[in-house]
KEKOLLO-986269 format. One record per residue (C-alpha): residue number from 1; residue in three letters; x, y, z. Coordinates in pm, whole numbers. Layout:
N
+-----+--------+--------+--------+--------+
| num | residu |      x |      y |      z |
+-----+--------+--------+--------+--------+
| NUM |    Ala |      X |      Y |      Z |
...
+-----+--------+--------+--------+--------+
//
This chain:
374
+-----+--------+--------+--------+--------+
| num | residu |      x |      y |      z |
+-----+--------+--------+--------+--------+
|   1 |    Met |    961 |  -2009 |   1886 |
|   2 |    Asn |    600 |  -2038 |   1774 |
|   3 |    Pro |    469 |  -1743 |   1575 |
|   4 |    Arg |    233 |  -1501 |   1743 |
|   5 |    Val |   -100 |  -1433 |   1579 |
|   6 |    Tyr |   -271 |  -1098 |   1542 |
|   7 |    Arg |   -612 |  -1029 |   1397 |
|   8 |    Ala |   -802 |   -725 |   1273 |
|   9 |    Pro |  -1170 |   -713 |   1180 |
|  10 |    Gly |  -1346 |   -578 |    879 |
|  11 |    Arg |  -1630 |   -337 |    929 |
|  12 |    Val |  -1971 |   -235 |    813 |
|  13 |    Asn |  -2069 |    129 |    807 |
|  14 |    Leu |  -2420 |    176 |    942 |
|  15 |    Ile |  -2443 |    535 |    823 |
|  16 |    Gly |  -2208 |    816 |    721 |
|  17 |    Glu |  -2077 |    732 |    373 |
|  18 |    His |  -1809 |    942 |    200 |
|  19 |    Thr |  -1808 |   1182 |    494 |
|  20 |    Asp |  -1485 |   1068 |    657 |
|  21 |    Tyr |  -1250 |   1234 |    409 |
|  22 |    Asn |  -1464 |   1548 |    440 |
|  23 |    Asp |  -1386 |   1580 |    813 |
|  24 |    Gly |  -1738 |   1459 |    892 |
|  25 |    Phe |  -1915 |   1199 |   1104 |
|  26 |    Val |  -1943 |    825 |   1053 |
|  27 |    Met |  -2097 |    536 |   1243 |
|  28 |    Pro |  -1928 |    203 |   1162 |
|  29 |    Ala |  -1918 |   -123 |   1354 |
|  30 |    Ala |  -1646 |   -388 |   1353 |
|  31 |    Leu |  -1754 |   -729 |   1225 |
|  32 |    Gly |  -1639 |  -1078 |   1320 |
|  33 |    Phe |  -1466 |  -1131 |    985 |
|  34 |    Tyr |  -1092 |  -1102 |   1044 |
|  35 |    Cys |   -761 |  -1074 |    872 |
|  36 |    Trp |   -514 |  -1293 |   1062 |
|  37 |    Ala |   -139 |  -1232 |   1059 |
|  38 |    Ala |     98 |  -1493 |   1202 |
|  39 |    Ala |    435 |  -1330 |   1271 |
|  40 |    Ser |    778 |  -1463 |   1356 |
|  41 |    Leu |   1105 |  -1276 |   1400 |
|  42 |    Arg |   1394 |  -1289 |   1156 |
|  43 |    Gln |   1761 |  -1227 |   1223 |
|  44 |    Asp |   1789 |   -983 |    932 |
|  45 |    Arg |   1602 |   -665 |    838 |
|  46 |    Lys |   1385 |   -832 |    581 |
|  47 |    Leu |   1007 |   -854 |    557 |
|  48 |    Val |    883 |  -1178 |    401 |
|  49 |    Ile |    508 |  -1194 |    339 |
|  50 |    Ser |    301 |  -1485 |    218 |
|  51 |    Ser |    -73 |  -1533 |    198 |
|  52 |    Glu |   -305 |  -1830 |    208 |
|  53 |    Glu |   -513 |  -1660 |    -63 |
|  54 |    Phe |   -239 |  -1567 |   -315 |
|  55 |    Pro |     50 |  -1778 |   -449 |
|  56 |    Glu |    336 |  -1529 |   -454 |
|  57 |    Val |    580 |  -1472 |   -165 |
|  58 |    Val |    691 |  -1111 |   -132 |
|  59 |    Glu |   1026 |  -1008 |     13 |
|  60 |    Ala |   1140 |   -656 |     92 |
|  61 |    Glu |   1426 |   -501 |    283 |
|  62 |    Leu |   1306 |   -283 |    571 |
|  63 |    Ser |   1446 |     43 |    443 |
|  64 |    Leu |   1260 |    329 |    280 |
|  65 |    Asp |   1468 |    295 |    -36 |
|  66 |    Ala |   1365 |    -69 |    -80 |
|  67 |    Leu |    995 |    -43 |      9 |
|  68 |    His |    797 |     47 |   -302 |
|  69 |    Pro |    458 |    -49 |   -449 |
|  70 |    Met |    433 |   -368 |   -652 |
|  71 |    His |     64 |   -318 |   -735 |
|  72 |    Thr |    -44 |   -646 |   -580 |
|  73 |    Trp |   -230 |   -742 |   -261 |
|  74 |    Ser |    101 |   -716 |    -73 |
|  75 |    Asp |    106 |   -335 |   -109 |
|  76 |    Tyr |   -132 |   -307 |    187 |
|  77 |    Ser |    123 |   -478 |    413 |
|  78 |    Val |    440 |   -337 |    258 |
|  79 |    Gly |    287 |     10 |    263 |
|  80 |    Val |    228 |    -16 |    637 |
|  81 |    Ala |    591 |   -115 |    690 |
|  82 |    Ala |    701 |    183 |    479 |
|  83 |    Gln |    485 |    425 |    678 |
|  84 |    Leu |    605 |    288 |   1011 |
|  85 |    Glu |    966 |    331 |    900 |
|  86 |    Glu |    895 |    681 |    770 |
|  87 |    Ala |    733 |    770 |   1103 |
|  88 |    Gly |   1059 |    680 |   1277 |
|  89 |    Phe |    970 |    337 |   1412 |
|  90 |    Ala |   1261 |     95 |   1369 |
|  91 |    Leu |   1115 |   -239 |   1267 |
|  92 |    Thr |   1264 |   -582 |   1321 |
|  93 |    Gly |   1271 |   -827 |   1032 |
|  94 |    Ala |    971 |  -1058 |   1030 |
|  95 |    Asn |    797 |  -1338 |    846 |
|  96 |    Leu |    425 |  -1276 |    803 |
|  97 |    Leu |    162 |  -1527 |    696 |
|  98 |    Ile |   -163 |  -1350 |    609 |
|  99 |    His |   -505 |  -1512 |    604 |
| 100 |    Gly |   -808 |  -1300 |    521 |
| 101 |    Glu |  -1168 |  -1395 |    583 |
| 102 |    Val |  -1316 |  -1050 |    515 |
| 103 |    Pro |  -1502 |  -1086 |    182 |
| 104 |    Ile |  -1301 |   -902 |    -84 |
| 105 |    Gly |  -1495 |   -648 |   -290 |
| 106 |    Ala |  -1797 |   -650 |    -58 |
| 107 |    Gly |  -1736 |   -304 |     87 |
| 108 |    Leu |  -1650 |   -451 |    428 |
| 109 |    Ser |  -1297 |   -311 |    432 |
| 110 |    Ser |  -1076 |   -609 |    364 |
| 111 |    Ser |   -792 |   -369 |    283 |
| 112 |    Ala |   -797 |   -193 |    622 |
| 113 |    Ser |   -809 |   -527 |    803 |
| 114 |    Ile |   -488 |   -633 |    624 |
| 115 |    Glu |   -323 |   -302 |    708 |
| 116 |    Val |   -419 |   -311 |   1075 |
| 117 |    Ala |   -326 |   -678 |   1126 |
| 118 |    Thr |     11 |   -608 |    963 |
| 119 |    Ala |     69 |   -295 |   1171 |
| 120 |    Leu |     -6 |   -474 |   1498 |
| 121 |    Ala |    215 |   -767 |   1400 |
| 122 |    Leu |    511 |   -551 |   1296 |
| 123 |    Ala |    481 |   -326 |   1601 |
| 124 |    Gly |    433 |   -618 |   1837 |
| 125 |    Glu |    724 |   -821 |   1704 |
| 126 |    Ser |    948 |   -512 |   1707 |
| 127 |    Gly |    862 |   -436 |   2070 |
| 128 |    Leu |    697 |   -106 |   1982 |
| 129 |    Ser |    413 |     51 |   2176 |
| 130 |    Ile |    207 |    271 |   1944 |
| 131 |    Asp |   -114 |    449 |   2033 |
| 132 |    Arg |   -407 |    294 |   1848 |
| 133 |    Thr |   -526 |    620 |   1698 |
| 134 |    Ala |   -173 |    694 |   1576 |
| 135 |    Leu |   -161 |    344 |   1429 |
| 136 |    Ala |   -490 |    408 |   1246 |
| 137 |    Arg |   -338 |    722 |   1093 |
| 138 |    Ile |    -32 |    527 |    979 |
| 139 |    Cys |   -249 |    261 |    816 |
| 140 |    Gln |   -462 |    524 |    644 |
| 141 |    Gln |   -147 |    695 |    515 |
| 142 |    Ala |    -27 |    364 |    374 |
| 143 |    Glu |   -346 |    327 |    173 |
| 144 |    Asn |   -342 |    692 |     62 |
| 145 |    Asp |     22 |    727 |    -35 |
| 146 |    Phe |    145 |    373 |   -103 |
| 147 |    Val |   -163 |    203 |   -250 |
| 148 |    Gly |   -306 |    521 |   -401 |
| 149 |    Met |   -659 |    497 |   -260 |
| 150 |    Arg |   -752 |    832 |   -104 |
| 151 |    Cys |   -969 |    686 |    170 |
| 152 |    Gly |  -1053 |    853 |    499 |
| 153 |    Ile |   -962 |    712 |    838 |
| 154 |    Met |  -1288 |    538 |    926 |
| 155 |    Asp |  -1197 |    184 |    822 |
| 156 |    Gln |   -866 |    166 |   1003 |
| 157 |    Phe |  -1007 |    346 |   1308 |
| 158 |    Ile |  -1300 |    109 |   1365 |
| 159 |    Ser |  -1078 |   -194 |   1305 |
| 160 |    Leu |   -861 |    -79 |   1597 |
| 161 |    His |  -1127 |     72 |   1826 |
| 162 |    Gly |  -1432 |   -148 |   1768 |
| 163 |    Arg |  -1621 |   -303 |   2057 |
| 164 |    Ala |  -1863 |   -596 |   2065 |
| 165 |    Asn |  -2233 |   -502 |   2054 |
| 166 |    His |  -2155 |   -137 |   1982 |
| 167 |    Ala |  -2135 |     94 |   1685 |
| 168 |    Leu |  -1884 |    377 |   1702 |
| 169 |    Met |  -1976 |    738 |   1624 |
| 170 |    Leu |  -1653 |    898 |   1506 |
| 171 |    Asp |  -1577 |   1264 |   1448 |
| 172 |    Cys |  -1326 |   1232 |   1164 |
| 173 |    Arg |  -1177 |   1575 |   1232 |
| 174 |    Ser |  -1100 |   1551 |   1603 |
| 175 |    Leu |  -1095 |   1167 |   1608 |
| 176 |    Ser |  -1305 |   1178 |   1922 |
| 177 |    Phe |  -1556 |    897 |   1934 |
| 178 |    Glu |  -1848 |    757 |   2127 |
| 179 |    Leu |  -1955 |    395 |   2154 |
| 180 |    Val |  -2325 |    352 |   2082 |
| 181 |    Pro |  -2495 |     28 |   2197 |
| 182 |    Ile |  -2674 |   -182 |   1936 |
| 183 |    Pro |  -2987 |   -343 |   2086 |
| 184 |    Glu |  -2980 |   -721 |   2129 |
| 185 |    Ser |  -3318 |   -730 |   1958 |
| 186 |    Val |  -3171 |   -654 |   1614 |
| 187 |    Arg |  -2913 |   -798 |   1378 |
| 188 |    Leu |  -2697 |   -642 |   1111 |
| 189 |    Val |  -2759 |   -842 |    795 |
| 190 |    Ile |  -2498 |   -788 |    524 |
| 191 |    Cys |  -2603 |   -879 |    170 |
| 192 |    Asn |  -2322 |   -895 |    -85 |
| 193 |    Thr |  -2436 |   -818 |   -439 |
| 194 |    Gly |  -2150 |  -1022 |   -578 |
| 195 |    Val |  -2047 |   -742 |   -813 |
| 196 |    Lys |  -1772 |   -483 |   -802 |
| 197 |    His |  -1751 |   -254 |  -1099 |
| 198 |    Lys |  -1404 |   -184 |  -1235 |
| 199 |    Leu |  -1449 |    193 |  -1219 |
| 200 |    Ala |  -1480 |    187 |   -838 |
| 201 |    Gly |  -1124 |    288 |   -743 |
| 202 |    Gly |  -1091 |    575 |   -990 |
| 203 |    Glu |  -1444 |    701 |   -922 |
| 204 |    Tyr |  -1380 |    699 |   -548 |
| 205 |    Asn |  -1081 |    929 |   -591 |
| 206 |    Arg |  -1282 |   1144 |   -832 |
| 207 |    Arg |  -1558 |   1189 |   -574 |
| 208 |    Arg |  -1300 |   1315 |   -329 |
| 209 |    Glu |  -1168 |   1560 |   -588 |
| 210 |    Glu |  -1523 |   1682 |   -654 |
| 211 |    Cys |  -1575 |   1746 |   -282 |
| 212 |    Glu |  -1248 |   1940 |   -273 |
| 213 |    Glu |  -1365 |   2143 |   -572 |
| 214 |    Ala |  -1684 |   2229 |   -381 |
| 215 |    Val |  -1481 |   2348 |    -81 |
| 216 |    Arg |  -1257 |   2568 |   -299 |
| 217 |    Ser |  -1562 |   2731 |   -456 |
| 218 |    Leu |  -1745 |   2780 |   -128 |
| 219 |    Glu |  -1436 |   2927 |     40 |
| 220 |    Arg |  -1479 |   3236 |   -176 |
| 221 |    Val |  -1815 |   3313 |    -14 |
| 222 |    Leu |  -1769 |   3131 |    318 |
| 223 |    Pro |  -1419 |   3229 |    429 |
| 224 |    Gly |  -1268 |   3008 |    696 |
| 225 |    Ile |  -1424 |   2678 |    599 |
| 226 |    Arg |  -1178 |   2389 |    581 |
| 227 |    Ala |  -1402 |   2109 |    461 |
| 228 |    Leu |  -1764 |   2032 |    378 |
| 229 |    Arg |  -1798 |   1950 |    747 |
| 230 |    Asp |  -1804 |   2328 |    806 |
| 231 |    Val |  -2103 |   2394 |    578 |
| 232 |    Asn |  -2469 |   2360 |    675 |
| 233 |    Leu |  -2757 |   2303 |    435 |
| 234 |    Glu |  -2882 |   2662 |    452 |
| 235 |    Gln |  -2538 |   2794 |    357 |
| 236 |    Leu |  -2511 |   2542 |     76 |
| 237 |    Glu |  -2845 |   2641 |    -74 |
| 238 |    Glu |  -2776 |   3015 |    -39 |
| 239 |    Asn |  -2446 |   2977 |   -227 |
| 240 |    Arg |  -2543 |   2714 |   -481 |
| 241 |    Arg |  -2468 |   2960 |   -762 |
| 242 |    Val |  -2091 |   2934 |   -704 |
| 243 |    Leu |  -2091 |   2558 |   -754 |
| 244 |    Ser |  -2105 |   2343 |  -1061 |
| 245 |    Glu |  -2404 |   2109 |  -1068 |
| 246 |    Val |  -2181 |   1812 |   -989 |
| 247 |    Ala |  -2004 |   1987 |   -701 |
| 248 |    Tyr |  -2340 |   2094 |   -558 |
| 249 |    Lys |  -2474 |   1739 |   -563 |
| 250 |    Arg |  -2163 |   1599 |   -396 |
| 251 |    Ala |  -2171 |   1870 |   -129 |
| 252 |    His |  -2544 |   1822 |    -70 |
| 253 |    His |  -2489 |   1455 |      6 |
| 254 |    Val |  -2203 |   1518 |    248 |
| 255 |    Val |  -2376 |   1804 |    431 |
| 256 |    Thr |  -2702 |   1611 |    478 |
| 257 |    Glu |  -2526 |   1283 |    555 |
| 258 |    Asn |  -2346 |   1443 |    849 |
| 259 |    Val |  -2684 |   1547 |    988 |
| 260 |    Arg |  -2816 |   1193 |    939 |
| 261 |    Val |  -2528 |   1044 |   1137 |
| 262 |    Leu |  -2595 |   1271 |   1433 |
| 263 |    Glu |  -2970 |   1207 |   1415 |
| 264 |    Gly |  -2904 |    835 |   1386 |
| 265 |    Met |  -2687 |    839 |   1697 |
| 266 |    Glu |  -2963 |   1007 |   1895 |
| 267 |    Ala |  -3217 |    758 |   1760 |
| 268 |    Leu |  -3006 |    461 |   1873 |
| 269 |    Arg |  -2952 |    617 |   2215 |
| 270 |    Lys |  -3330 |    639 |   2253 |
| 271 |    Gly |  -3391 |    293 |   2109 |
| 272 |    Asp |  -3585 |    448 |   1820 |
| 273 |    Leu |  -3505 |    189 |   1555 |
| 274 |    Gln |  -3772 |    318 |   1318 |
| 275 |    Arg |  -3607 |    660 |   1303 |
| 276 |    Phe |  -3264 |    507 |   1259 |
| 277 |    Gly |  -3399 |    299 |    973 |
| 278 |    Gln |  -3543 |    611 |    814 |
| 279 |    Cys |  -3198 |    773 |    829 |
| 280 |    Met |  -3058 |    468 |    649 |
| 281 |    Glu |  -3322 |    499 |    375 |
| 282 |    Glu |  -3247 |    869 |    328 |
| 283 |    Ser |  -2876 |    792 |    313 |
| 284 |    His |  -2921 |    539 |     34 |
| 285 |    Trp |  -3132 |    780 |   -170 |
| 286 |    Ser |  -2867 |   1049 |   -134 |
| 287 |    Leu |  -2584 |    813 |   -228 |
| 288 |    Arg |  -2776 |    708 |   -536 |
| 289 |    Ala |  -2910 |   1045 |   -655 |
| 290 |    Met |  -2664 |   1303 |   -522 |
| 291 |    Phe |  -2331 |   1127 |   -479 |
| 292 |    Glu |  -2397 |    881 |   -762 |
| 293 |    Val |  -2206 |    587 |   -622 |
| 294 |    Ser |  -2482 |    327 |   -616 |
| 295 |    Cys |  -2556 |     84 |   -899 |
| 296 |    Ala |  -2846 |   -124 |  -1025 |
| 297 |    Glu |  -2753 |   -426 |   -814 |
| 298 |    Leu |  -2732 |   -226 |   -490 |
| 299 |    Asp |  -3059 |    -48 |   -563 |
| 300 |    Leu |  -3229 |   -380 |   -632 |
| 301 |    Met |  -3096 |   -526 |   -308 |
| 302 |    Val |  -3235 |   -234 |   -110 |
| 303 |    Glu |  -3567 |   -255 |   -291 |
| 304 |    Leu |  -3595 |   -626 |   -209 |
| 305 |    Ala |  -3501 |   -563 |    155 |
| 306 |    Asn |  -3773 |   -303 |    199 |
| 307 |    Arg |  -4036 |   -560 |    101 |
| 308 |    Glu |  -3942 |   -793 |    384 |
| 309 |    Pro |  -4104 |   -795 |    731 |
| 310 |    Gly |  -3889 |   -705 |   1029 |
| 311 |    Val |  -3666 |   -459 |    839 |
| 312 |    Tyr |  -3602 |   -121 |    999 |
| 313 |    Gly |  -3371 |     13 |    731 |
| 314 |    Ala |  -3151 |    -81 |    435 |
| 315 |    Arg |  -2876 |    100 |    246 |
| 316 |    Met |  -2562 |     46 |     44 |
| 317 |    Thr |  -2247 |     43 |    251 |
| 318 |    Gly |  -1887 |    110 |    151 |
| 319 |    Gly |  -1745 |    308 |   -139 |
| 320 |    Gly |  -2014 |    199 |   -383 |
| 321 |    Phe |  -2038 |     75 |   -745 |
| 322 |    Gly |  -2111 |   -273 |   -611 |
| 323 |    Gly |  -2030 |   -443 |   -287 |
| 324 |    Ala |  -2286 |   -491 |    -14 |
| 325 |    Thr |  -2589 |   -351 |    160 |
| 326 |    Val |  -2635 |   -328 |    536 |
| 327 |    Asn |  -2978 |   -400 |    678 |
| 328 |    Leu |  -3106 |   -341 |   1031 |
| 329 |    Val |  -3340 |   -632 |   1095 |
| 330 |    Asp |  -3541 |   -762 |   1388 |
| 331 |    Glu |  -3354 |  -1058 |   1534 |
| 332 |    Arg |  -3661 |  -1282 |   1500 |
| 333 |    Ser |  -3680 |  -1212 |   1126 |
| 334 |    Ala |  -3309 |  -1215 |   1041 |
| 335 |    Glu |  -3271 |  -1572 |    910 |
| 336 |    Thr |  -3588 |  -1557 |    702 |
| 337 |    Phe |  -3487 |  -1215 |    571 |
| 338 |    Ala |  -3143 |  -1339 |    462 |
| 339 |    Ala |  -3287 |  -1644 |    288 |
| 340 |    Asn |  -3559 |  -1448 |    110 |
| 341 |    Ile |  -3317 |  -1181 |    -11 |
| 342 |    Ala |  -3075 |  -1440 |   -149 |
| 343 |    Lys |  -3356 |  -1620 |   -331 |
| 344 |    Ala |  -3518 |  -1309 |   -476 |
| 345 |    Tyr |  -3187 |  -1153 |   -581 |
| 346 |    Arg |  -3078 |  -1467 |   -762 |
| 347 |    Glu |  -3414 |  -1489 |   -941 |
| 348 |    Lys |  -3378 |  -1129 |  -1058 |
| 349 |    Thr |  -3009 |  -1127 |  -1153 |
| 350 |    Gly |  -2885 |  -1484 |  -1179 |
| 351 |    Ile |  -2615 |  -1392 |   -925 |
| 352 |    Ala |  -2566 |  -1592 |   -606 |
| 353 |    Cys |  -2586 |  -1356 |   -310 |
| 354 |    Ala |  -2385 |  -1416 |      7 |
| 355 |    Thr |  -2560 |  -1297 |    325 |
| 356 |    Tyr |  -2414 |  -1260 |    674 |
| 357 |    Ile |  -2610 |  -1219 |    997 |
| 358 |    Cys |  -2392 |  -1022 |   1237 |
| 359 |    Met |  -2356 |   -828 |   1557 |
| 360 |    Pro |  -2071 |   -582 |   1615 |
| 361 |    Ala |  -1742 |   -745 |   1720 |
| 362 |    Asp |  -1431 |   -641 |   1913 |
| 363 |    Gly |  -1145 |   -459 |   1746 |
| 364 |    Ala |   -798 |   -577 |   1656 |
| 365 |    Gly |   -542 |   -734 |   1886 |
| 366 |    Leu |   -302 |  -1015 |   1970 |
| 367 |    Val |   -489 |  -1342 |   1973 |
| 368 |    Glu |   -475 |  -1549 |   2289 |
| 369 |    Ser |   -414 |  -1920 |   2235 |
| 370 |    Ser |   -758 |  -2003 |   2376 |
| 371 |    Lys |   -926 |  -1780 |   2114 |
| 372 |    Met |   -735 |  -1941 |   1828 |
| 373 |    Ala |   -916 |  -2265 |   1896 |
| 374 |    Glu |  -1256 |  -2095 |   1846 |
+-----+--------+--------+--------+--------+
//
C-alpha cells in the first residue's frame, strides 16, 4: 500500500505577539510553506520516524512508558504521539517520513507545522476522528510538556484552521475565531534576518513567567482577573505601583497589543490598510521597548522596510530575538520591495536575507494525489 501524505502549513502572525499565552487576541495567517508527513501502517505498535533534513532514524514504542524526550527534532513528533496516547487515543504503529519546507528559525512556526502534520498522520492512519480544535490543544500540550517550550495555542490553531486569502482573528481564551479577508491588492512579504539568538528559548519562557508575575501582583488589587487579558490600560496605570518595572513593561505590551489586534481587525474589515499598518508599527515599537524581544537585526529590517514605497506596515513576527519581519506591501511594489530589502540588509550586515512574497494559504489536511504533483 502506498503511503498517504499529510501536510501542515507554517504561519506568519500579522499582529498580536506574546498575547496568546495571556488569553488574548492574535491575528495569524497560514502560509504556503508546509511540513509534509508520509505515513504508512505497521503491524506492531512502533513509531518509526525519519526526516529528509536530519540523518537519524528515531524509533519508539507507542506506550507512555516508552515515549520520552530525546532533545532532538523528533521530540515534536514523538511528543504529539505521547499526548495523543495520554488523551486516550489508541494509536496504530506507523512509519513517518517528514519533510519540512518551513524555514527553521525564521519565526514562521516550523515546530507547529511538524506537530500538526504528525498529529493528522497518526490520527488518520489510526482511523481516529479528532476535532481540529482539540487536535490543536494536543499539539500545543506536546510542545509545552514534552519539548519544554511554553508556547500558546496560536501556531497550532492557525495551522489547522487557516484559510486561503484570509487572516484569522483568534480569541485565545474561548478559541472562537473569525476569518478576516486579506485584500488581493496587497502581499505579505516575509523577510528573514538570517539570525536566531541562542537565548531565544529561555527568554521566551522567562517572558511568560514575567507576565504571570504581573497577574499575581495585580490580583491583589484587581480580584477576579485570570490573565492580562482581563486588564485594561487604565487599570494597569492606576495600579502600576504594585508591579516591578519589568512586570509593568511586559503587562503594558500585552494590554495594548490586545487593543491593537481588535483595532487591526476592524481596519481590515473596512479596507483601511493605512490604519492596519499603523497598528503594525505600534506593535513593533512595543515589542522592542516594552516586551524587549526584538534585536538589532529585526529593528534594522523594519527601518529599511519603512523607507520603501508601497509599504503599509512592518513589524517583527514570532517569538523574537531574531527570525523574520512581516510586511504589508502593495502588490505592485512587492517584488521591488523584496529585492531592495535584501540588497540593503546585506550591505548593512553582510548577511544574505531570504524574502518570501506570500498570500494566506489553506490549513492542514490529507493531500490529494493531484495536489502532490503541484
